[in-house]
RODO-2510 file (C-alpha; in nm, 4 decimals, decimal comma):
residues 435
     n   res          X          Y          Z
     1     m    -5,2636     6,3485    -0,8632
     2     e    -4,9638     6,2960    -0,6370
     3     k    -4,7454     6,6001    -0,5725
     4     d    -4,4333     6,4204    -0,6968
     5     l    -4,6009     6,3377    -1,0277
     6     t    -4,7275     6,6934    -1,0665
     7     k    -4,3763     6,8220    -1,0023
     8     k    -4,2325     6,5787    -1,2578
     9     l    -4,4826     6,6882    -1,5230
    10     l    -4,4098     7,0543    -1,4554
    11     t    -4,0399     6,9791    -1,4991
    12     i    -4,1049     6,8023    -1,8300
    13     q    -4,3233     7,0893    -1,9475
    14     s    -4,0415     7,3311    -1,8688
    15     e    -3,7889     7,1110    -2,0495
    16     m    -4,0111     7,0838    -2,3564
    17     e    -4,0611     7,4599    -2,3562
    18     g    -3,6824     7,4876    -2,3465
    19     f    -3,6619     7,2607    -2,6509
    20     m    -3,9060     7,4825    -2,8407
    21     k    -3,7289     7,7989    -2,7335
    22     k    -3,4213     7,6761    -2,9182
    23     s    -3,5797     7,4811    -3,2025
    24     v    -3,8369     7,7350    -3,3213
    25     p    -3,5872     8,0242    -3,3303
    26     f    -3,3489     7,7945    -3,5190
    27     w    -3,6062     7,7381    -3,7915
    28     l    -3,7102     8,1032    -3,7962
    29     s    -3,3478     8,2088    -3,8298
    30     h    -3,2082     7,9400    -4,0607
    31     g    -3,5111     7,7960    -4,2369
    32     i    -3,6340     8,0998    -4,4318
    33     d    -3,4954     8,1392    -4,7833
    34     r    -3,4561     8,5167    -4,7852
    35     d    -3,3268     8,5215    -5,1416
    36     y    -3,5947     8,3239    -5,3262
    37     g    -3,8736     8,2515    -5,0786
    38     g    -3,9911     7,9253    -4,9293
    39     y    -3,7893     7,7246    -4,6806
    40     l    -3,4411     7,5751    -4,6539
    41     v    -3,4341     7,2640    -4,4360
    42     c    -3,1040     7,0818    -4,4920
    43     f    -2,8643     7,1370    -4,2008
    44     d    -2,5861     6,9235    -4,0573
    45     a    -2,5264     6,8196    -3,6977
    46     d    -2,3923     7,1644    -3,6105
    47     g    -2,6837     7,3460    -3,7691
    48     n    -2,4822     7,4567    -4,0721
    49     p    -2,6169     7,4300    -4,4292
    50     m    -2,5433     7,0924    -4,5852
    51     k    -2,3083     7,0748    -4,8814
    52     e    -2,4534     6,7611    -5,0426
    53     l    -2,7236     6,4943    -5,0185
    54     a    -2,7558     6,1448    -5,1613
    55     v    -3,0749     6,2464    -5,3455
    56     l    -3,1614     6,6025    -5,4589
    57     t    -2,9453     6,8968    -5,3549
    58     p    -2,9572     7,0662    -5,0138
    59     t    -3,1311     7,3724    -5,1542
    60     d    -3,3969     7,1887    -5,3567
    61     k    -3,7440     7,2280    -5,2108
    62     m    -3,9670     6,9256    -5,1587
    63     i    -4,3393     6,9535    -5,0976
    64     v    -4,3259     6,7493    -4,7763
    65     t    -4,0988     6,9830    -4,5826
    66     q    -4,2256     7,3032    -4,7462
    67     t    -4,5759     7,2214    -4,6253
    68     r    -4,4572     7,0968    -4,2857
    69     m    -4,2832     7,4301    -4,2265
    70     i    -4,6069     7,6093    -4,3193
    71     w    -4,7979     7,3841    -4,0810
    72     g    -4,5502     7,4372    -3,7962
    73     f    -4,5522     7,8166    -3,8010
    74     s    -4,9308     7,8152    -3,8473
    75     a    -4,9854     7,5832    -3,5506
    76     l    -4,7663     7,8034    -3,3299
    77     l    -4,9850     8,0999    -3,4206
    78     r    -5,3171     7,9179    -3,3791
    79     n    -5,2410     7,7605    -3,0421
    80     g    -5,1076     8,0861    -2,8985
    81     l    -4,7513     7,9692    -2,8306
    82     a    -4,6037     8,2079    -3,0889
    83     k    -4,7569     8,5005    -2,9040
    84     r    -4,6609     8,3606    -2,5625
    85     y    -4,2937     8,3268    -2,6505
    86     g    -4,2574     8,6371    -2,8666
    87     w    -4,2507     8,4710    -3,2104
    88     e    -4,5826     8,5997    -3,3427
    89     e    -4,4580     8,8528    -3,5963
    90     d    -4,1719     8,6301    -3,7091
    91     c    -4,4122     8,3395    -3,7674
    92     k    -4,6485     8,5617    -3,9646
    93     s    -4,3625     8,6875    -4,1796
    94     a    -4,2285     8,3350    -4,2330
    95     l    -4,5747     8,2194    -4,3392
    96     e    -4,6554     8,5082    -4,5706
    97     q    -4,3514     8,4460    -4,7891
    98     g    -4,3619     8,0652    -4,7557
    99     v    -4,7259     8,0288    -4,8602
   100     s    -4,6780     8,2701    -5,1522
   101     f    -4,3731     8,0773    -5,2746
   102     f    -4,5552     7,7467    -5,2404
   103     i    -4,8626     7,8571    -5,4353
   104     d    -4,6642     8,0418    -5,7011
   105     h    -4,4156     7,7637    -5,7738
   106     f    -4,5630     7,4280    -5,6675
   107     w    -4,9227     7,4585    -5,7876
   108     d    -4,9763     7,2968    -6,1304
   109     k    -5,2016     7,5418    -6,3121
   110     k    -5,2508     7,3011    -6,6028
   111     n    -5,3231     6,9720    -6,4249
   112     t    -5,4118     7,0947    -6,0739
   113     g    -5,2356     6,9548    -5,7712
   114     w    -4,8869     7,0189    -5,6413
   115     a    -4,5413     6,9326    -5,7736
   116     w    -4,3147     6,7059    -5,5708
   117     v    -3,9863     6,9016    -5,5955
   118     t    -3,8618     7,2383    -5,7215
   119     n    -3,5122     7,3821    -5,7206
   120     r    -3,4250     7,6657    -5,4890
   121     q    -3,5561     7,9277    -5,7306
   122     g    -3,8882     7,7456    -5,7663
   123     q    -3,8431     7,5800    -6,1048
   124     v    -4,0188     7,2418    -6,1038
   125     l    -3,7833     6,9433    -6,1047
   126     d    -4,0380     6,6685    -6,0393
   127     n    -4,4026     6,7356    -6,1178
   128     g    -4,5260     6,3950    -6,0015
   129     k    -4,8519     6,3990    -5,8098
   130     l    -4,7999     6,1959    -5,4950
   131     v    -5,0958     6,1765    -5,2607
   132     y    -4,8520     6,1946    -4,9696
   133     g    -4,7547     6,5444    -5,0780
   134     q    -5,1079     6,6505    -5,1696
   135     t    -5,2402     6,5597    -4,8248
   136     f    -4,9678     6,7575    -4,6503
   137     a    -5,0641     7,0550    -4,8640
   138     i    -5,4228     7,0212    -4,7395
   139     y    -5,3063     6,9805    -4,3802
   140     a    -5,0737     7,2813    -4,3904
   141     l    -5,2990     7,5187    -4,5821
   142     a    -5,6057     7,4386    -4,3707
   143     e    -5,3999     7,5021    -4,0554
   144     y    -5,2702     7,8229    -4,2128
   145     y    -5,6258     7,9378    -4,2776
   146     l    -5,7308     7,8586    -3,9206
   147     a    -5,4334     8,0587    -3,7901
   148     t    -5,4543     8,3618    -4,0189
   149     k    -5,7941     8,3576    -4,1961
   150     d    -5,6084     8,4181    -4,5233
   151     p    -5,8636     8,2862    -4,7767
   152     r    -5,5878     8,1447    -4,9973
   153     g    -5,5297     7,8744    -4,7382
   154     l    -5,8792     7,7297    -4,7444
   155     d    -5,9186     7,7919    -5,1178
   156     y    -5,6132     7,5851    -5,2132
   157     a    -5,6811     7,3230    -4,9468
   158     e    -6,0262     7,2684    -5,0997
   159     r    -5,8884     7,2682    -5,4540
   160     t    -5,6446     6,9947    -5,3506
   161     f    -5,9214     6,7942    -5,1865
   162     d    -6,1280     6,8219    -5,5065
   163     a    -5,8322     6,6998    -5,7146
   164     l    -5,7846     6,3962    -5,4886
   165     k    -6,1515     6,3040    -5,5094
   166     k    -6,1483     6,3458    -5,8873
   167     y    -5,8215     6,1745    -5,9776
   168     a    -5,7029     5,9605    -5,6856
   169     a    -6,0124     5,8167    -5,5168
   170     d    -6,0624     5,4431    -5,5759
   171     t    -6,4350     5,4188    -5,6421
   172     l    -6,4234     5,0378    -5,6553
   173     y    -6,2380     4,9322    -5,3390
   174     g    -6,2287     5,2593    -5,1487
   175     g    -5,9399     5,4681    -5,0279
   176     y    -5,6921     5,6306    -5,2644
   177     f    -5,4393     5,5389    -5,5266
   178     e    -5,1176     5,7003    -5,4113
   179     n    -4,8614     5,7666    -5,6856
   180     f    -4,9260     5,9530    -6,0094
   181     q    -4,7399     6,1182    -6,2924
   182     e    -4,7776     6,4913    -6,3466
   183     d    -5,1065     6,4585    -6,5401
   184     w    -5,2558     6,2220    -6,2786
   185     t    -5,1839     5,9131    -6,4868
   186     l    -5,1270     5,6290    -6,2403
   187     e    -4,7611     5,5383    -6,1964
   188     s    -4,6344     5,1966    -6,3026
   189     p    -4,6382     4,9098    -6,0488
   190     g    -4,3503     4,7957    -5,8302
   191     v    -4,1027     5,0532    -5,7051
   192     y    -4,3091     5,3390    -5,8529
   193     g    -4,6029     5,2410    -5,6339
   194     g    -4,8863     5,2482    -5,8840
   195     d    -5,0177     4,9139    -5,7604
   196     l    -5,0257     4,9698    -5,3843
   197     k    -5,1950     5,1455    -5,0976
   198     s    -5,0412     5,2137    -4,7572
   199     l    -5,1352     5,2965    -4,4029
   200     d    -4,8838     5,5821    -4,4085
   201     i    -5,0572     5,7767    -4,6850
   202     h    -5,4120     5,6991    -4,5676
   203     m    -5,3297     5,7922    -4,2090
   204     h    -5,1911     6,1288    -4,3183
   205     t    -5,4903     6,1832    -4,5455
   206     m    -5,7088     6,1329    -4,2375
   207     e    -5,4909     6,3864    -4,0563
   208     a    -5,5354     6,6345    -4,3415
   209     y    -5,9117     6,5870    -4,3698
   210     t    -5,9459     6,6400    -3,9949
   211     t    -5,8004     6,9895    -4,0223
   212     l    -5,9807     7,0594    -4,3492
   213     y    -6,3184     6,9801    -4,1955
   214     e    -6,2269     7,1854    -3,8903
   215     a    -6,1500     7,4789    -4,1220
   216     s    -6,4420     7,4506    -4,3650
   217     g    -6,7202     7,2895    -4,1638
   218     k    -6,8515     7,1482    -4,4921
   219     e    -7,0488     6,8254    -4,4970
   220     v    -6,8525     6,6917    -4,7952
   221     h    -6,5319     6,7177    -4,5926
   222     r    -6,6938     6,5568    -4,2911
   223     r    -6,8088     6,2598    -4,4991
   224     a    -6,4641     6,2229    -4,6544
   225     l    -6,3073     6,2174    -4,3083
   226     e    -6,5526     5,9554    -4,1835
   227     e    -6,4927     5,7514    -4,4974
   228     i    -6,1157     5,7402    -4,4628
   229     i    -6,1414     5,6526    -4,0941
   230     s    -6,3555     5,3587    -4,2007
   231     v    -6,1002     5,2534    -4,4633
   232     v    -5,8153     5,2598    -4,2121
   233     l    -6,0035     5,0721    -3,9409
   234     n    -6,1664     4,8150    -4,1704
   235     h    -5,8695     4,7350    -4,3936
   236     m    -5,5409     4,8514    -4,2444
   237     v    -5,5399     4,7181    -3,8873
   238     d    -5,4287     4,3680    -3,7929
   239     y    -5,6778     4,2884    -3,5166
   240     d    -5,5070     3,9597    -3,4341
   241     f    -5,2123     4,1549    -3,2930
   242     w    -5,3605     4,5088    -3,2697
   243     c    -5,1136     4,6871    -3,4911
   244     g    -5,1170     4,8527    -3,8303
   245     r    -5,0124     4,6910    -4,1551
   246     n    -4,7781     4,8838    -4,3831
   247     q    -4,8656     4,8144    -4,7480
   248     f    -5,1501     4,6585    -4,9493
   249     q    -5,2553     4,5621    -5,2953
   250     i    -5,5235     4,7834    -5,4475
   251     d    -5,7992     4,5595    -5,3050
   252     f    -5,6411     4,5917    -4,9557
   253     t    -5,4861     4,2465    -4,9540
   254     p    -5,1779     4,2912    -4,7313
   255     k    -4,8446     4,2700    -4,9150
   256     p    -4,4781     4,2753    -4,8102
   257     a    -4,3522     4,6318    -4,7741
   258     i    -4,1003     4,7552    -5,0315
   259     s    -3,9183     5,0836    -5,0908
   260     i    -4,1084     5,3202    -5,3188
   261     r    -3,9422     5,5786    -5,5437
   262     r    -3,9483     5,9243    -5,3866
   263     t    -4,0898     5,7911    -5,0569
   264     w    -4,0783     5,4961    -4,8120
   265     n    -3,7044     5,5141    -4,7252
   266     y    -3,6027     5,5195    -5,0906
   267     d    -3,3681     5,8146    -5,0525
   268     r    -3,1733     5,6443    -4,7712
   269     d    -3,1337     5,2910    -4,9063
   270     p    -3,3364     5,2308    -5,2231
   271     e    -3,3155     4,8540    -5,2243
   272     s    -3,2993     4,7728    -4,8540
   273     a    -3,6606     4,6594    -4,8193
   274     n    -3,6737     4,5022    -5,1641
   275     r    -3,4135     4,2324    -5,1044
   276     n    -3,6328     4,0516    -4,8549
   277     p    -3,9746     4,2223    -4,8357
   278     m    -4,1894     4,1349    -4,5348
   279     d    -4,5331     4,2250    -4,4026
   280     t    -4,4021     4,4565    -4,1334
   281     t    -4,5553     4,7046    -3,8931
   282     s    -4,4231     5,0496    -3,8060
   283     y    -4,4190     5,1107    -3,4314
   284     g    -4,4178     5,4846    -3,4880
   285     h    -4,7186     5,4787    -3,7182
   286     n    -4,9079     5,2564    -3,4753
   287     i    -4,8892     5,4981    -3,1853
   288     e    -4,9187     5,8063    -3,4096
   289     l    -5,2341     5,6640    -3,5664
   290     t    -5,4152     5,6430    -3,2338
   291     w    -5,3713     6,0048    -3,1334
   292     l    -5,4481     6,1311    -3,4844
   293     l    -5,7612     5,9133    -3,4852
   294     n    -5,8693     6,0514    -3,1494
   295     r    -5,8111     6,4054    -3,2778
   296     a    -6,0309     6,3253    -3,5784
   297     y    -6,3061     6,1946    -3,3515
   298     e    -6,2776     6,5084    -3,1382
   299     v    -6,3284     6,7308    -3,4436
   300     l    -6,6215     6,5107    -3,5503
   301     g    -6,7755     6,5451    -3,2038
   302     q    -6,7393     6,1731    -3,1280
   303     p    -6,5843     5,9927    -2,8279
   304     p    -6,2246     5,8685    -2,8561
   305     a    -6,1320     5,5179    -2,9693
   306     r    -6,0580     5,3852    -2,6207
   307     e    -6,0190     5,0153    -2,6998
   308     l    -5,8021     5,0731    -3,0063
   309     t    -5,5910     5,3248    -2,8160
   310     r    -5,5314     5,0842    -2,5289
   311     k    -5,4591     4,7854    -2,7531
   312     f    -5,2217     4,9780    -2,9786
   313     a    -5,0410     5,1347    -2,6830
   314     d    -5,0015     4,7939    -2,5177
   315     y    -4,8689     4,6462    -2,8425
   316     t    -4,6187     4,9307    -2,8772
   317     v    -4,4926     4,8883    -2,5212
   318     a    -4,4659     4,5094    -2,5577
   319     n    -4,3013     4,5026    -2,9006
   320     g    -4,1797     4,8447    -3,0111
   321     w    -4,0261     4,9624    -2,6839
   322     d    -3,6600     4,8845    -2,6129
   323     h    -3,6734     4,7546    -2,2572
   324     q    -3,2937     4,7623    -2,2262
   325     y    -3,1977     5,1039    -2,3626
   326     g    -3,5324     5,2807    -2,3911
   327     g    -3,6873     5,4413    -2,6979
   328     i    -3,8993     5,3144    -2,9866
   329     y    -3,7706     5,0788    -3,2543
   330     r    -3,8495     5,1390    -3,6211
   331     d    -4,0075     4,8217    -3,7635
   332     g    -4,0915     4,4617    -3,6852
   333     l    -4,3161     4,1711    -3,7759
   334     h    -4,6666     4,1671    -3,6361
   335     d    -4,5905     3,8843    -3,3956
   336     g    -4,3241     4,0886    -3,2183
   337     r    -4,0083     3,9805    -3,3992
   338     l    -3,7853     4,2846    -3,4533
   339     i    -3,6607     4,3770    -3,7990
   340     v    -3,5053     4,7232    -3,7567
   341     t    -3,3711     4,8055    -3,4106
   342     d    -3,2299     5,1519    -3,4700
   343     k    -3,4301     5,4537    -3,3593
   344     e    -3,5490     5,7427    -3,5712
   345     w    -3,6519     6,0847    -3,4514
   346     w    -4,0097     6,0891    -3,5764
   347     q    -4,1206     5,7634    -3,4115
   348     n    -3,9693     5,8735    -3,0825
   349     f    -4,1269     6,2189    -3,0850
   350     e    -4,4694     6,1174    -3,2170
   351     s    -4,4818     5,8468    -2,9500
   352     l    -4,4581     6,1142    -2,6813
   353     t    -4,7935     6,2508    -2,7923
   354     g    -4,9230     5,8985    -2,8467
   355     f    -4,8477     5,7809    -2,4933
   356     f    -4,9784     6,1001    -2,3350
   357     d    -5,2952     6,0718    -2,5421
   358     a    -5,3335     5,7071    -2,4370
   359     f    -5,3165     5,8176    -2,0727
   360     e    -5,5773     6,0885    -2,1289
   361     v    -5,8121     5,8538    -2,3144
   362     t    -5,7834     5,5527    -2,0841
   363     g    -5,6693     5,6978    -1,7514
   364     d    -5,4065     5,4234    -1,7304
   365     i    -5,1028     5,5636    -1,5476
   366     r    -4,8710     5,3153    -1,7247
   367     y    -4,8899     5,5223    -2,0416
   368     l    -4,8031     5,8429    -1,8586
   369     e    -4,5037     5,6667    -1,7075
   370     k    -4,3968     5,5491    -2,0530
   371     f    -4,4351     5,9062    -2,1807
   372     m    -4,1975     6,0258    -1,9096
   373     e    -3,9475     5,7476    -1,9809
   374     l    -3,9519     5,8249    -2,3511
   375     w    -3,8961     6,1953    -2,2940
   376     e    -3,5936     6,1086    -2,0813
   377     f    -3,4563     5,8986    -2,3696
   378     d    -3,5328     6,1622    -2,6342
   379     q    -3,3779     6,4396    -2,4313
   380     k    -3,0648     6,2387    -2,3541
   381     y    -2,9964     6,0904    -2,6968
   382     f    -3,1930     6,2679    -2,9698
   383     y    -3,1627     6,6271    -2,8539
   384     n    -2,8630     6,8165    -2,9898
   385     p    -2,8189     7,1272    -2,7719
   386     a    -2,5556     7,2743    -3,0043
   387     a    -2,8129     7,3108    -3,2811
   388     g    -3,1261     7,3232    -3,0648
   389     e    -3,2954     7,0415    -3,2544
   390     s    -3,3154     6,6632    -3,2702
   391     r    -3,0771     6,4270    -3,4429
   392     q    -3,2390     6,2081    -3,7101
   393     l    -3,1282     5,8488    -3,6503
   394     l    -2,9635     5,6597    -3,3633
   395     s    -2,8362     5,3080    -3,3150
   396     r    -3,0173     5,0995    -3,0583
   397     d    -2,7924     5,2212    -2,7734
   398     g    -2,8322     5,5873    -2,8666
   399     t    -2,5164     5,6350    -3,0739
   400     p    -2,5888     5,8881    -3,3536
   401     l    -2,6052     5,7333    -3,7017
   402     i    -2,7494     6,0298    -3,8925
   403     p    -2,6949     6,3434    -3,6833
   404     d    -2,8659     6,5843    -3,9271
   405     t    -3,0532     6,8753    -3,7751
   406     g    -3,2739     6,8928    -4,0834
   407     n    -3,3034     6,7460    -4,4323
   408     q    -3,5586     6,7011    -4,7091
   409     w    -3,7767     6,4983    -4,4695
   410     k    -3,6906     6,6542    -4,1341
   411     c    -3,7900     7,0014    -4,0188
   412     i    -4,0157     7,1614    -3,7582
   413     y    -4,3039     6,9148    -3,7888
   414     h    -4,2459     6,6038    -3,5743
   415     t    -4,0278     6,7527    -3,3025
   416     d    -4,2027     7,0806    -3,2327
   417     r    -4,5446     6,9281    -3,2919
   418     a    -4,4733     6,6856    -3,0084
   419     m    -4,3485     6,9705    -2,7889
   420     m    -4,6589     7,1782    -2,8621
   421     e    -4,9017     6,8924    -2,8095
   422     c    -4,7450     6,7691    -2,4871
   423     c    -4,6859     7,1099    -2,3290
   424     l    -5,0425     7,2186    -2,3915
   425     r    -5,1834     6,8856    -2,2722
   426     i    -4,9777     6,8955    -1,9515
   427     e    -5,0842     7,2533    -1,8910
   428     a    -5,4530     7,1755    -1,9449
   429     m    -5,4394     6,8650    -1,7280
   430     l    -5,2702     7,0381    -1,4351
   431     q    -5,5092     7,3334    -1,4530
   432     n    -5,8024     7,0937    -1,4136
   433     i    -5,6655     6,9268    -1,0994
   434     p    -5,8482     7,0468    -0,7865
   435     q    -5,6168     7,2458    -0,5621
***
């Protein structure tokens, strides 16, 4: 590798470490609810607690961000970065109270599975069983077990897996139904999502089963992981354009994407996608899918998906990349026509890992160059040094639209996961270069 490129990667690694050294302490300091347990995640552009939200209240606790906080602190422990940077004891303390709060207040002892939302004190406000939330519980608790060996982590991860196989698995067409009432009765069709399947939920279920199998080593979890990979690749990829589809009928017939209650942008603009629904693709999910798929294959002991990785990365660069301002757009049609040109934090941080992974899998330097370009964009426009975290949403030219540091969907997960993944990958790659 050229000396200039090595120097550039070392600089990026240092910058990403700098991001973590502000972001992780922010979440350790501000994100722990020291009065009731669990995590507080709603902070404004200055890092101060929010006073109000359009949906829920700033102190309500939603399964998605409660579990993502558990995952984040667990990952920092397991990969050794918490110890390296002096956060080990703080992460352990944050996890001990957060996992206890989650199990005590979110677990449905009558019906099994996890509630969607509680109030700050832990009283259940919405006991709906959404597979999106259940899979993040598996992902977080399996990671927690791998980091701490606390048996509660694997126990509840396996209980959740068993509930999904019992109540949510579609034994006719494959995959999973996604939205249920508290007793696992399927939700009604339309905006409640009882009649659809999505790449989003199935991709994150794959992500969860990857870590579950890594934690348990059980054959039943291996088979479930292989099965959901097959569902995603056989039904959810548009091989004419090499991108993912967003939503489907139960039999996997593609359908125009709409907003779904509780999820799928409903909290931001509940009717935006429903006025003119289209069969769109998410540029962020496309590139995120490839690196999560390659991680799954790694855990399964199989080679990476080189062709899919290359094709998806090329599609993202050609259609999802803003060649004028930089960064990743949100959504478009499969043929490349743009639908949503603003830029959200998660697509632009997950794509860092996606492009770096594409370089590692294919050896194509173009993807490493795109990784470096994207980091330059993220650092310049998304990063908020005053708070030490990323803004949520930007206009195409980088002007902040939603400057939140954190909210019911945004916490440690996408930003610091990208920093962890990329720093460790850069470090490993440079260590393997002959001197």
